[in-house]
VONULUM-636788 format. One record per residue (C-alpha): residue in three letters; x, y, z. Coordinates in nm, 4 decimals, always signed. Layout:
<seses>
  code         X         Y         Z
   ala         X         Y         Z
...
</seses>
This chain:
<seses>
  code         X         Y         Z
   unk   +0.7776   -1.5576   -1.8258
   unk   +0.8487   -1.3089   -1.5477
   unk   +1.1675   -1.3300   -1.3484
   unk   +1.3879   -1.1127   -1.1383
   unk   +1.7122   -0.9473   -1.2299
   unk   +1.9254   -0.7504   -0.9939
   unk   +2.1892   -0.4926   -1.0478
   unk   +2.3883   -0.2486   -0.8441
   unk   +2.1979   +0.0547   -0.7210
   unk   +2.3120   +0.3822   -0.8665
   unk   +2.4311   +0.4798   -0.5174
   unk   +2.4141   +0.3607   -0.1603
   unk   +2.0851   +0.3878   +0.0274
   unk   +2.1313   +0.6435   +0.3065
   unk   +1.9607   +0.6567   +0.6427
   unk   +1.7276   +0.9259   +0.5080
   unk   +1.5582   +0.6862   +0.2625
   unk   +1.2905   +0.5698   +0.5085
   unk   +1.1772   +0.9170   +0.6279
   unk   +1.1757   +1.0485   +0.2686
   unk   +0.9621   +0.7592   +0.1432
   unk   +0.7320   +0.7913   +0.4453
   unk   +0.6991   +1.1651   +0.3779
   unk   +0.5987   +1.0867   +0.0180
   unk   +0.3335   +0.8472   +0.1503
   unk   +0.2002   +1.1109   +0.3911
   unk   +0.1809   +1.3680   +0.1089
   unk   -0.0163   +1.1225   -0.1035
   unk   -0.2562   +1.0454   +0.1823
   unk   -0.3216   +1.4170   +0.2310
   unk   -0.5024   +1.4147   -0.1055
   unk   -0.7707   +1.1885   +0.0383
   unk   -0.8783   +1.4250   +0.3196
   unk   -0.7733   +1.7578   +0.1723
   unk   -1.1288   +1.8742   +0.1048
   unk   -1.3004   +1.7310   +0.4141
   unk   -1.3234   +2.0733   +0.5873
   unk   -1.5034   +2.2277   +0.2855
   unk   -1.7209   +1.9322   +0.1779
   unk   -2.0450   +2.0980   +0.2791
   unk   -1.9500   +2.4174   +0.0932
   unk   -1.8416   +2.2534   -0.2352
   unk   -2.1773   +2.2987   -0.4155
   unk   -2.1686   +2.6738   -0.3483
   unk   -1.7953   +2.7074   -0.4231
   unk   -1.8300   +2.5271   -0.7573
   unk   -2.1732   +2.6642   -0.8469
   unk   -2.3334   +2.3217   -0.8897
   unk   -2.5792   +2.0794   -0.7299
   unk   -2.4688   +1.8723   -0.4272
   unk   -2.4958   +1.5471   -0.6283
   unk   -2.2532   +1.6861   -0.8865
   unk   -2.0111   +1.8245   -0.6273
   unk   -1.9556   +1.4763   -0.4821
   unk   -1.7702   +1.3849   -0.8033
   unk   -1.4818   +1.5989   -0.6778
   unk   -1.4270   +1.3353   -0.4085
   unk   -1.5384   +1.0299   -0.6079
   unk   -1.2974   +1.0987   -0.8957
   unk   -0.9945   +1.0908   -0.6637
   unk   -1.1094   +0.7642   -0.5095
   unk   -1.1648   +0.5949   -0.8469
   unk   -0.8335   +0.7052   -0.9990
   unk   -0.6463   +0.6016   -0.6840
   unk   -0.8029   +0.2556   -0.6935
   unk   -0.7057   +0.2126   -1.0591
   unk   -0.3527   +0.3477   -1.0146
   unk   -0.2332   +0.1358   -0.7209
   unk   -0.2036   -0.2082   -0.8895
   unk   -0.0976   -0.0604   -1.2255
   unk   +0.1792   +0.1604   -1.0856
   unk   +0.2959   -0.1281   -0.8683
   unk   +0.3405   -0.3513   -1.1722
   unk   +0.5085   -0.0745   -1.3738
   unk   +0.7479   -0.0251   -1.0828
   unk   +0.8371   -0.3951   -1.0807
   unk   +0.9129   -0.3772   -1.4531
   unk   +1.0754   -0.0371   -1.5074
   unk   +1.1934   +0.0839   -1.1670
   unk   +1.0023   +0.1656   -0.8495
   unk   +1.1791   +0.4972   -0.7896
   unk   +1.1022   +0.6085   -1.1444
   unk   +0.7327   +0.5270   -1.1068
   unk   +0.7204   +0.6879   -0.7602
   unk   +0.8473   +1.0158   -0.9058
   unk   +0.6004   +0.9848   -1.1953
   unk   +0.3112   +0.9345   -0.9500
   unk   +0.4086   +1.2394   -0.7483
   unk   +0.4553   +1.4488   -1.0646
   unk   +0.1037   +1.3641   -1.1861
   unk   -0.0290   +1.4595   -0.8419
   unk   +0.1466   +1.7990   -0.8543
   unk   +0.0001   +1.8702   -1.1993
   unk   -0.3460   +1.7757   -1.0738
   unk   -0.3127   +1.9976   -0.7659
   unk   -0.2143   +2.2971   -0.9820
   unk   -0.5052   +2.2328   -1.2188
   unk   -0.7465   +2.2358   -0.9223
   unk   -0.5805   +2.5426   -0.7698
   unk   -0.6450   +2.7480   -1.0834
   unk   -1.0143   +2.6732   -1.1353
   unk   -1.3608   +2.6908   -0.9849
   unk   -1.5177   +2.5075   -1.2777
   unk   -1.6664   +2.1686   -1.1855
   unk   -1.5361   +1.9670   -1.4840
   unk   -1.1842   +2.1093   -1.4637
   unk   -1.1815   +2.0517   -1.0881
   unk   -1.2796   +1.6860   -1.1405
   unk   -0.9952   +1.6452   -1.3923
   unk   -0.7481   +1.7892   -1.1425
   unk   -0.8759   +1.5701   -0.8611
   unk   -0.8551   +1.2621   -1.0852
   unk   -0.4890   +1.3350   -1.1516
   unk   -0.4285   +1.3761   -0.7781
   unk   -0.5693   +1.0297   -0.7146
   unk   -0.3003   +0.8660   -0.9293
   unk   -0.0491   +0.9379   -0.6532
   unk   -0.1938   +0.6538   -0.4414
   unk   +0.0408   +0.4206   -0.6280
   unk   +0.3267   +0.5756   -0.4287
   unk   +0.2416   +0.3701   -0.1182
   unk   +0.3116   +0.0212   -0.2642
   unk   +0.6068   +0.1588   -0.4616
   unk   +0.7634   +0.2908   -0.1412
   unk   +0.7129   -0.0436   +0.0327
   unk   +0.8727   -0.2205   -0.2636
   unk   +1.1743   +0.0125   -0.2559
   unk   +1.2214   -0.0578   +0.1131
   unk   +1.2172   -0.4326   +0.0594
   unk   +1.4733   -0.4080   -0.2197
   unk   +1.7216   -0.1816   -0.0391
   unk   +1.7000   -0.2129   +0.3381
   unk   +1.8679   -0.4744   +0.5577
   unk   +1.6321   -0.7213   +0.7171
   unk   +1.6649   -0.5810   +1.0701
   unk   +1.5374   -0.2397   +0.9542
   unk   +1.2714   -0.3569   +0.7111
   unk   +0.9884   -0.4277   +0.9564
   unk   +0.9649   -0.0840   +1.1152
   unk   +1.0253   +0.0895   +0.7799
   unk   +0.7398   -0.0895   +0.6030
   unk   +0.5187   -0.0320   +0.9061
   unk   +0.5796   +0.3432   +0.8863
   unk   +0.5171   +0.3469   +0.5092
   unk   +0.1965   +0.1481   +0.5410
   unk   +0.0727   +0.3695   +0.8251
   unk   +0.1446   +0.6850   +0.6252
   unk   -0.2035   +0.6535   +0.4755
   unk   -0.3589   +0.7164   +0.8144
   unk   -0.0898   +0.9598   +0.9298
   unk   -0.1383   +1.1853   +0.6284
   unk   -0.5138   +1.1701   +0.6559
   unk   -0.5088   +1.2533   +1.0282
   unk   -0.2615   +1.5401   +1.0042
   unk   -0.4335   +1.6907   +0.6996
   unk   -0.7610   +1.7497   +0.8844
   unk   -0.6506   +2.0253   +1.1264
   unk   -0.4114   +2.1857   +0.8779
   unk   -0.6703   +2.1906   +0.5989
   unk   -0.9308   +2.3242   +0.8400
   unk   -0.6973   +2.6049   +0.9493
   unk   -0.6229   +2.7030   +0.5881
   unk   -0.9862   +2.6821   +0.4796
   unk   -1.0928   +2.8954   +0.7760
   unk   -0.8434   +3.1778   +0.7169
   unk   -0.7656   +3.1735   +0.3423
   unk   -0.9167   +3.1092   +0.0015
   unk   -0.9934   +2.7393   -0.0366
   unk   -0.7713   +2.7155   -0.3476
   unk   -0.4741   +2.7590   -0.1128
   unk   -0.5316   +2.3956   -0.0141
   unk   -0.4250   +2.2847   -0.3622
   unk   -0.1266   +2.5199   -0.3801
   unk   -0.0078   +2.3731   -0.0507
   unk   -0.0561   +2.0174   -0.1829
   unk   +0.1406   +2.1001   -0.4986
   unk   +0.4238   +2.2413   -0.2873
   unk   +0.4362   +1.9301   -0.0705
   unk   +0.4387   +1.7101   -0.3807
   unk   +0.7242   +1.9079   -0.5374
   unk   +0.9214   +1.8799   -0.2129
   unk   +0.8635   +1.5021   -0.2033
   unk   +0.9912   +1.4719   -0.5633
   unk   +1.3043   +1.6756   -0.4851
   unk   +1.3837   +1.4707   -0.1738
   unk   +1.3285   +1.1443   -0.3618
   unk   +1.5668   +1.2521   -0.6393
   unk   +1.8305   +1.3546   -0.3865
   unk   +1.8084   +1.0680   -0.1372
   unk   +1.6407   +0.7564   -0.2790
   unk   +1.8416   +0.5339   -0.5175
   unk   +1.6724   +0.3211   -0.7791
   unk   +1.5880   -0.0345   -0.6794
   unk   +1.8265   -0.3039   -0.8057
   unk   +1.5373   -0.5504   -0.8546
   unk   +1.3504   -0.5881   -1.1823
   unk   +1.0823   -0.8185   -1.3159
   unk   +1.1564   -0.9006   -1.6772
   unk   +0.8554   -0.9236   -1.9060
   unk   +0.6019   -0.6971   -2.0738
   unk   +0.3313   -0.4758   -1.9310
   unk   -0.0150   -0.6282   -1.9662
   unk   -0.1984   -0.3376   -2.1325
   unk   -0.5189   -0.5312   -2.1968
   unk   -0.5181   -0.6562   -1.8378
   unk   -0.4706   -0.3003   -1.7079
   unk   -0.7667   -0.1791   -1.9148
   unk   -0.9806   -0.4717   -1.7992
   unk   -0.8975   -0.4234   -1.4306
   unk   -0.9499   -0.0472   -1.4520
   unk   -1.2886   -0.0934   -1.6180
   unk   -1.3981   -0.3527   -1.3639
   unk   -1.2896   -0.1412   -1.0672
   unk   -1.4661   +0.1699   -1.1948
   unk   -1.7852   -0.0283   -1.2623
   unk   -1.7665   -0.1734   -0.9088
   unk   -1.6678   +0.1353   -0.7082
   unk   -1.8897   +0.3824   -0.8905
   unk   -2.2212   +0.2401   -0.7614
   unk   -2.0670   +0.2002   -0.4142
   unk   -1.9814   +0.5691   -0.3938
   unk   -2.2956   +0.6961   -0.5701
   unk   -2.5482   +0.4338   -0.4608
   unk   -2.7008   +0.6539   -0.1920
   unk   -2.7699   +0.9251   -0.4536
   unk   -2.8946   +0.6924   -0.7271
   unk   -3.0788   +0.4476   -0.4995
   unk   -2.9360   +0.1065   -0.4060
   unk   -3.2067   -0.0800   -0.5956
   unk   -3.2101   +0.1470   -0.9007
   unk   -3.1420   +0.0055   -1.2456
   unk   -2.8222   +0.2093   -1.2782
   unk   -2.6742   +0.0819   -0.9524
   unk   -2.7645   -0.2838   -1.0066
   unk   -2.6648   -0.2669   -1.3716
   unk   -2.3181   -0.1343   -1.2880
   unk   -2.2661   -0.4020   -1.0223
   unk   -2.3669   -0.6700   -1.2740
   unk   -2.1382   -0.5262   -1.5422
   unk   -1.8504   -0.5143   -1.2911
   unk   -1.8984   -0.8831   -1.2081
   unk   -1.8916   -0.9807   -1.5772
   unk   -1.5864   -0.7688   -1.6598
   unk   -1.3844   -0.8829   -1.3565
   unk   -1.4612   -1.2517   -1.4205
   unk   -1.3549   -1.2207   -1.7855
   unk   -1.0458   -1.0293   -1.6770
   unk   -0.9572   -1.3059   -1.4300
   unk   -0.9914   -1.5775   -1.6942
   unk   -0.7650   -1.3811   -1.9284
   unk   -0.5032   -1.3146   -1.6586
   unk   -0.4790   -1.6862   -1.5772
   unk   -0.3845   -1.7591   -1.9389
   unk   -0.1052   -1.5011   -1.9640
   unk   +0.2624   -1.5731   -1.8919
   unk   +0.3236   -1.2215   -1.7578
   unk   -0.0116   -1.0998   -1.6179
   unk   -0.0766   -0.7653   -1.4532
   unk   -0.1776   -0.9524   -1.1358
   unk   -0.0626   -1.3090   -1.0754
   unk   -0.3937   -1.4530   -0.9582
   unk   -0.2334   -1.7846   -0.8653
   unk   -0.0087   -1.6037   -0.6193
   unk   -0.3054   -1.3971   -0.5009
   unk   -0.4984   -1.7176   -0.4294
   unk   -0.2363   -1.8398   -0.1819
   unk   -0.3924   -1.8441   +0.1673
   unk   -0.1315   -1.6030   +0.3066
   unk   -0.2099   -1.3457   +0.0368
   unk   -0.5837   -1.4098   +0.0030
   unk   -0.6725   -1.3833   +0.3722
   unk   -0.4403   -1.0836   +0.4190
   unk   -0.6204   -0.8984   +0.1392
   unk   -0.9648   -0.9894   +0.2733
   unk   -0.8652   -0.8759   +0.6227
   unk   -0.7337   -0.5525   +0.4668
   unk   -1.0829   -0.4691   +0.3434
   unk   -1.2191   -0.4997   +0.6968
   unk   -0.9391   -0.2854   +0.8411
   unk   -1.0133   -0.0228   +0.5747
   unk   -1.3807   -0.0226   +0.6735
   unk   -1.2993   +0.0285   +1.0417
   unk   -1.0414   +0.3013   +0.9745
   unk   -1.2796   +0.5244   +0.7803
   unk   -1.5690   +0.5075   +1.0286
   unk   -1.3897   +0.7132   +1.2934
   unk   -1.2878   +0.9682   +1.0288
   unk   -1.6527   +1.0136   +0.9326
   unk   -1.8115   +1.0126   +1.2792
   unk   -1.5855   +1.2040   +1.5197
   unk   -1.5470   +1.5301   +1.3194
   unk   -1.9256   +1.5556   +1.2794
   unk   -1.9948   +1.4779   +1.6450
   unk   -1.7390   +1.7357   +1.7594
   unk   -1.8730   +2.0148   +1.5335
   unk   -2.2463   +1.9679   +1.5938
   unk   -2.3848   +2.2509   +1.8111
   unk   -2.4531   +2.1803   +2.1778
   unk   -2.8153   +2.2817   +2.1188
   unk   -2.8745   +1.9358   +1.9666
   unk   -2.8294   +1.7863   +2.3130
   unk   -2.5366   +1.5644   +2.2115
   unk   -2.3176   +1.7795   +1.9837
   unk   -1.9882   +1.8973   +2.1350
   unk   -1.9879   +2.2454   +1.9776
   unk   -1.6223   +2.2602   +1.8700
   unk   -1.4820   +2.4661   +1.5825
   unk   -1.3552   +2.3097   +1.2623
   unk   -0.9913   +2.3579   +1.3657
   unk   -1.0370   +2.2225   +1.7196
   unk   -1.2248   +1.9205   +1.5841
   unk   -0.9347   +1.8528   +1.3481
   unk   -0.6824   +1.8811   +1.6307
   unk   -0.8793   +1.6359   +1.8457
   unk   -0.8884   +1.3803   +1.5620
   unk   -0.5224   +1.4343   +1.4595
   unk   -0.3868   +1.1969   +1.7320
   unk   -0.5412   +0.9154   +1.5283
   unk   -0.2681   +0.9634   +1.2666
   unk   +0.0063   +1.0563   +1.5117
   unk   -0.0528   +0.7412   +1.7160
   unk   -0.0375   +0.5319   +1.3991
   unk   +0.3041   +0.6834   +1.3218
   unk   +0.4441   +0.6219   +1.6713
   unk   +0.3112   +0.2651   +1.6657
   unk   +0.5573   +0.1644   +1.3889
   unk   +0.8575   +0.0927   +1.6196
   unk   +0.6292   -0.0903   +1.8642
   unk   +0.5052   -0.3056   +1.5763
   unk   +0.8643   -0.3820   +1.4695
   unk   +0.9527   -0.5214   +1.8138
   unk   +0.6335   -0.7253   +1.8478
   unk   +0.6531   -0.8579   +1.4917
   unk   +1.0190   -0.9554   +1.5320
   unk   +0.9261   -1.1619   +1.8375
   unk   +0.5838   -1.3017   +1.7474
   unk   +0.5359   -1.2441   +1.3724
   unk   +0.3062   -1.0128   +1.1680
   unk   +0.0047   -1.2437   +1.2024
   unk   +0.0110   -1.1870   +1.5782
   unk   +0.0384   -0.8089   +1.5425
   unk   -0.2484   -0.8024   +1.2892
   unk   -0.4744   -0.9910   +1.5310
   unk   -0.3627   -0.7745   +1.8247
   unk   -0.4253   -0.4572   +1.6243
   unk   -0.7777   -0.5612   +1.5331
   unk   -0.8536   -0.6551   +1.8950
   unk   -0.7481   -0.3044   +2.0030
   unk   -0.9680   -0.1537   +1.7281
   unk   -1.2649   -0.3559   +1.8540
   unk   -1.1979   -0.2380   +2.2112
   unk   -1.1743   +0.1226   +2.0903
   unk   -1.5059   +0.1161   +1.9079
   unk   -1.6743   -0.0803   +2.1868
   unk   -1.5609   +0.1724   +2.4470
   unk   -1.6469   +0.4547   +2.2088
   unk   -2.0154   +0.3638   +2.2286
   unk   -2.0129   +0.5145   +2.5781
   unk   -1.7494   +0.7853   +2.5231
   unk   -1.9294   +1.0447   +2.3145
   unk   -2.0314   +1.3058   +2.5716
   unk   -1.7126   +1.5184   +2.5960
   unk   -1.4373   +1.6419   +2.3666
   unk   -1.1612   +1.4732   +2.5712
   unk   -1.3374   +1.1406   +2.5235
   unk   -1.3025   +1.1811   +2.1465
   unk   -0.9296   +1.2242   +2.2020
   unk   -0.9173   +0.8944   +2.3927
   unk   -1.1052   +0.7155   +2.1157
   unk   -0.8683   +0.8575   +1.8522
   unk   -0.5570   +0.7433   +2.0426
   unk   -0.6834   +0.3892   +2.1082
   unk   -0.8058   +0.3411   +1.7506
   unk   -0.4822   +0.4915   +1.6160
   unk   -0.2791   +0.2315   +1.8064
   unk   -0.4947   -0.0555   +1.6801
   unk   -0.5131   +0.0631   +1.3202
   unk   -0.1391   +0.1370   +1.3240
   unk   -0.0567   -0.2196   +1.4302
   unk   -0.2992   -0.3681   +1.1760
   unk   -0.1842   -0.1502   +0.8853
   unk   +0.1821   -0.2151   +0.9712
   unk   +0.1287   -0.5915   +0.9594
   unk   -0.0259   -0.6032   +0.6120
   unk   +0.2801   -0.5306   +0.3918
   unk   +0.4964   -0.7679   +0.5982
   unk   +0.2458   -1.0492   +0.5417
   unk   +0.2335   -0.9737   +0.1679
   unk   +0.6116   -0.9361   +0.1250
   unk   +0.6671   -1.2662   +0.3054
   unk   +0.4324   -1.4497   +0.0689
   unk   +0.5321   -1.3261   -0.2804
   unk   +0.8529   -1.3280   -0.4872
   unk   +1.0661   -1.0129   -0.4907
   unk   +0.9713   -0.9515   -0.8566
   unk   +0.6043   -0.9123   -0.7589
   unk   +0.6422   -0.6914   -0.4504
   unk   +0.5136   -0.3723   -0.6127
   unk   +0.2125   -0.5316   -0.7821
   unk   +0.1198   -0.7395   -0.4743
   unk   +0.1371   -0.4420   -0.2365
   unk   -0.0522   -0.2350   -0.4931
   unk   -0.3323   -0.4905   -0.4839
   unk   -0.3266   -0.4881   -0.1034
   unk   -0.3499   -0.1086   -0.0980
   unk   -0.6427   -0.1409   -0.3384
   unk   -0.8168   -0.3755   -0.0943
   unk   -0.7851   -0.1127   +0.1781
   unk   -0.9267   +0.1487   -0.0603
   unk   -1.2223   -0.0763   -0.1345
   unk   -1.2774   -0.1056   +0.2411
   unk   -1.2793   +0.2712   +0.2887
   unk   -1.5140   +0.3097   -0.0106
   unk   -1.7591   +0.0587   +0.1294
   unk   -1.7319   +0.2257   +0.4695
   unk   -1.8028   +0.5692   +0.3227
   unk   -2.1093   +0.4425   +0.1380
   unk   -2.2554   +0.2385   +0.4247
   unk   -2.1904   +0.4929   +0.7012
   unk   -2.3153   +0.7752   +0.4797
   unk   -2.6381   +0.5830   +0.4237
   unk   -2.6762   +0.5053   +0.7960
   unk   -2.6232   +0.8657   +0.9036
   unk   -2.8616   +0.9927   +0.6341
   unk   -3.1374   +0.7458   +0.7228
   unk   -3.1126   +0.8185   +1.0970
   unk   -3.0792   +1.1973   +1.0649
   unk   -3.3322   +1.4492   +1.1994
   unk   -3.4724   +1.7207   +0.9733
   unk   -3.4065   +2.0601   +1.1361
   unk   -3.5234   +2.3517   +0.9248
   unk   -3.4705   +2.1566   +0.6039
   unk   -3.1212   +2.0465   +0.7079
   unk   -3.0417   +1.6798   +0.7847
   unk   -2.8658   +1.6628   +1.1221
   unk   -2.6959   +1.3326   +1.2195
   unk   -2.8194   +1.1758   +1.5422
   unk   -2.6439   +1.0032   +1.8296
   unk   -2.8270   +0.6847   +1.7288
   unk   -2.6662   +0.7045   +1.3844
   unk   -2.3202   +0.7565   +1.5352
   unk   -2.3579   +0.4537   +1.7618
   unk   -2.4864   +0.2329   +1.4793
   unk   -2.1796   +0.3388   +1.2772
   unk   -1.9488   +0.2327   +1.5615
   unk   -2.1307   -0.1017   +1.5831
   unk   -2.0780   -0.1543   +1.2080
   unk   -1.7057   -0.0860   +1.2533
   unk   -1.6921   -0.3345   +1.5400
   unk   -1.8642   -0.5961   +1.3241
   unk   -1.6191   -0.5361   +1.0383
   unk   -1.3238   -0.5850   +1.2747
   unk   -1.4801   -0.9074   +1.4063
   unk   -1.4982   -1.0419   +1.0495
   unk   -1.1376   -0.9317   +0.9956
   unk   -1.0283   -1.1177   +1.3087
   unk   -1.1963   -1.4345   +1.1833
   unk   -1.0193   -1.4004   +0.8474
   unk   -0.6822   -1.3388   +1.0171
   unk   -0.7154   -1.6644   +1.2091
   unk   -0.7075   -1.8495   +0.8736
   unk   -0.3674   -1.7064   +0.7858
   unk   -0.1072   -1.9869   +0.7669
   unk   +0.0926   -2.0482   +1.0804
   unk   +0.4311   -1.8809   +1.0532
   unk   +0.7569   -1.9975   +1.2120
   unk   +0.8822   -1.7886   +1.5002
   unk   +1.1239   -1.5292   +1.3637
   unk   +1.3989   -1.6726   +1.5845
   unk   +1.3530   -2.0090   +1.4115
   unk   +1.3990   -1.8708   +1.0599
   unk   +1.7446   -1.9653   +0.9257
   unk   +1.9740   -1.6638   +0.8914
   unk   +2.2646   -1.6061   +0.6527
   unk   +2.6008   -1.6340   +0.8227
   unk   +2.9090   -1.5405   +0.6234
   unk   +3.2708   -1.4501   +0.6847
   unk   +3.3830   -1.0881   +0.6687
   unk   +3.5290   -1.1526   +0.3216
   unk   +3.1979   -1.2891   +0.1967
   unk   +3.0135   -0.9943   +0.3521
   unk   +3.2327   -0.7575   +0.1541
   unk   +3.1822   -0.9538   -0.1660
   unk   +2.8057   -0.9471   -0.1201
   unk   +2.7865   -0.5767   -0.0327
   unk   +2.5942   -0.4807   -0.3461
   unk   +2.4083   -0.8087   -0.4023
   unk   +2.0355   -0.8495   -0.3413
   unk   +1.9580   -0.9657   +0.0115
   unk   +1.8369   -1.3242   -0.0142
   unk   +1.7033   -1.5235   +0.2792
   unk   +1.6436   -1.8438   +0.0803
   unk   +1.8387   -1.9110   -0.2369
   unk   +2.1776   -1.9449   -0.4022
   unk   +2.4637   -1.7028   -0.3626
   unk   +2.8366   -1.7069   -0.4283
   unk   +3.0921   -1.5832   -0.6811
   unk   +3.1667   -1.6339   -1.0493
   unk   +3.5388   -1.7109   -1.1022
   unk   +3.7676   -1.7525   -1.4035
   unk   +4.0469   -2.0068   -1.4638
   unk   +4.2846   -1.8170   -1.2331
   unk   +4.0317   -1.7920   -0.9544
   unk   +3.9741   -1.4223   -1.0235
   unk   +3.6206   -1.2807   -0.9989
   unk   +3.4255   -1.2324   -1.3225
   unk   +3.2123   -0.9174   -1.3348
   unk   +2.8819   -0.8871   -1.5251
   unk   +2.8539   -1.2605   -1.5873
   unk   +2.4943   -1.3617   -1.6459
   unk   +2.3794   -1.6203   -1.3921
   unk   +2.0526   -1.7938   -1.4792
   unk   +1.8439   -2.0192   -1.2543
   unk   +1.6577   -2.2975   -1.4390
   unk   +1.4004   -2.5214   -1.2729
   unk   +1.3458   -2.8935   -1.3251
   unk   +1.1014   -2.8240   -1.6117
   unk   +1.3594   -2.6255   -1.8022
   unk   +1.1955   -2.2908   -1.7268
   unk   +1.3905   -1.9842   -1.6259
   unk   +1.3172   -1.9150   -1.2587
   unk   +1.5454   -1.6142   -1.2158
   unk   +1.8467   -1.4314   -1.3536
   unk   +2.1034   -1.1766   -1.2406
   unk   +2.4407   -1.0251   -1.3295
   unk   +2.7459   -1.0749   -1.1098
   unk   +2.8866   -0.7652   -0.9405
   unk   +3.2347   -0.6160   -0.9869
   unk   +3.3673   -0.8539   -0.7208
   unk   +3.2073   -1.1540   -0.8944
   unk   +2.9356   -1.1991   -0.6329
   unk   +2.5785   -1.2931   -0.7230
   unk   +2.2598   -1.3748   -0.5347
   unk   +1.9442   -1.5468   -0.6584
   unk   +1.6226   -1.6249   -0.4718
   unk   +1.4473   -1.9551   -0.5364
   unk   +1.0676   -1.9925   -0.5567
   unk   +1.0702   -2.3309   -0.3767
   unk   +1.2979   -2.6086   -0.2557
   unk   +1.4121   -2.8600   -0.5135
   unk   +1.6584   -2.9273   -0.7936
   unk   +1.7795   -2.6446   -1.0168
   unk   +2.0500   -2.5728   -1.2716
   unk   +2.2702   -2.2659   -1.2274
   unk   +2.4039   -2.1530   -1.5659
   unk   +2.6775   -1.8893   -1.5888
   unk   +2.8033   -1.7163   -1.9020
   unk   +3.0419   -1.4249   -1.9578
   unk   +3.2163   -1.2612   -2.2527
   unk   +3.5491   -1.4329   -2.3205
   unk   +3.4625   -1.7383   -2.1111
   unk   +3.2930   -2.0648   -2.1904
   unk   +2.9462   -2.1268   -2.0424
   unk   +2.8991   -2.3323   -1.7259
   unk   +2.5950   -2.5251   -1.6051
   unk   +2.5938   -2.6709   -1.2531
   unk   +2.3164   -2.8697   -1.0919
   unk   +2.2189   -2.7365   -0.7502
   unk   +1.9632   -2.8599   -0.4986
   unk   +1.8048   -2.6139   -0.2562
   unk   +1.7295   -2.7923   +0.0707
   unk   +1.6568   -2.4949   +0.2953
   unk   +2.0011   -2.3787   +0.4059
   unk   +2.2254   -2.1163   +0.2452
   unk   +2.5680   -2.2643   +0.1654
   unk   +2.7455   -2.0566   -0.1029
   unk   +2.7692   -2.1911   -0.4587
   unk   +3.0758   -2.0591   -0.6438
   unk   +3.0617   -2.0950   -1.0221
   unk   +3.4062   -2.1606   -1.1737
   unk   +3.3953   -2.0938   -1.5479
   unk   +3.7154   -2.2964   -1.5953
   unk   +3.5554   -2.6211   -1.4746
   unk   +3.2976   -2.8538   -1.6302
   unk   +2.9510   -2.8675   -1.4800
   unk   +2.9270   -3.0233   -1.1358
   unk   +2.6520   -3.1096   -0.8879
   unk   +2.6331   -2.8965   -0.5732
   unk   +2.3936   -2.9204   -0.2782
   unk   +2.2892   -2.5845   -0.1305
</seses>
């Protein structure tokens, strides 16, 4: 059985928490595009064949996909801040390993370690949910979710500048420095989350999911090299299907699974994750097409003849626009809900790619495309964690957002494979070198438009949400506000104080929520002022049991009917029935 416990944070969350967590997310995202400026030179730099050099990129993708759901679950169990620091530390070690070698195998090991940092994104979102007041949560999660694109966009020009004027290993030294800075800031500014999921870590489930993901993503990323109809590719896809089905059957039978598939099957979670794949596909297309179009020589008749650094600067507004979209998302979401902003974001993406079909003849046009797509992708990415957080219990925030981040990674992986195949099959051979064509670029934009159209259709199936203004809010007196200062913020549930015979507050009393089937649905400890707060999974009848050292136990029946009247637990009285 998995349930939530809450305790007092080690210290108050300061106003710097959001920018520090967002900075950590940006640093992590940098790992994904760090080597883009030197991709074509990797075989020569590592002294290997082009097919082998691609493992330097593939290894990071695979380890990131495996790490996101696992680190999310570990964060729910043992502390999100602790796991965030662990993720960043592994990334720093991996960056230093890569910085000190030109050997292919050692480089792959270092890049694999760097990929583990992708778990920092869902962990940061989980920390924000646990610590921030509701009015600040929307824009904060939007910024954290968008950090994937922000880091990727900003890394392109900076990495290009470094690669053009210094040894390419400097890229990894810079990444290690950024990671170390993110760790230091997290230790100084970010308190540990008060929320915990009690239970055990599903080791067998983690191994099964990791195996299935590797078997699935490996042929996606290497299919163009191996051949899409080759025995290796088809065999790995078949093995992935078998492993993931068996893993799913096993997870459904466990009391504390790695991924709660029943929660994942809820329409709000299922359609959000499916739409995330489509958003991931559309995001990566522009990252693959625009830099190549900008750097192709003008002699091709359609290339824009820009340098590596200038091309990076022209694409950078993609990430910057995503970052500046976060406050816009917060206002729109507060008024209309995250489903609306997701649909609006995907409509803007479709407009951007549609207009982009005719805006490929000048460098300034690429800038326009980047800004429009950045706004659309920023709105869409910002909506995803809000939809997930609103549909899962607090104890599953890290794991659920980890799975959602994984869905986006799958989308970018599919995009990379499909667009790579399209550009290769439509390329012209010029002196033994495959040169992408304008036809290939336009087909890629059409594929992105089609992916967004599918995402829009999926978003329409998301459950209708009440207008934010119609959602009941907690209203308490100033005394109650003070008593609840360190309690977990609860929008639907029971809250109050634990009192002794003299009416004095009882600290560290264990308050347990028991459902009508006699199962524990949640637990927490009262604060120093006696206050407690417990979320409920659904409306209905519950029993609130309180117990403290030196006091007799109390069990009170309580019915949750949708409002939030306080329930004080007096340990000097016999059990009583309370409506809340």
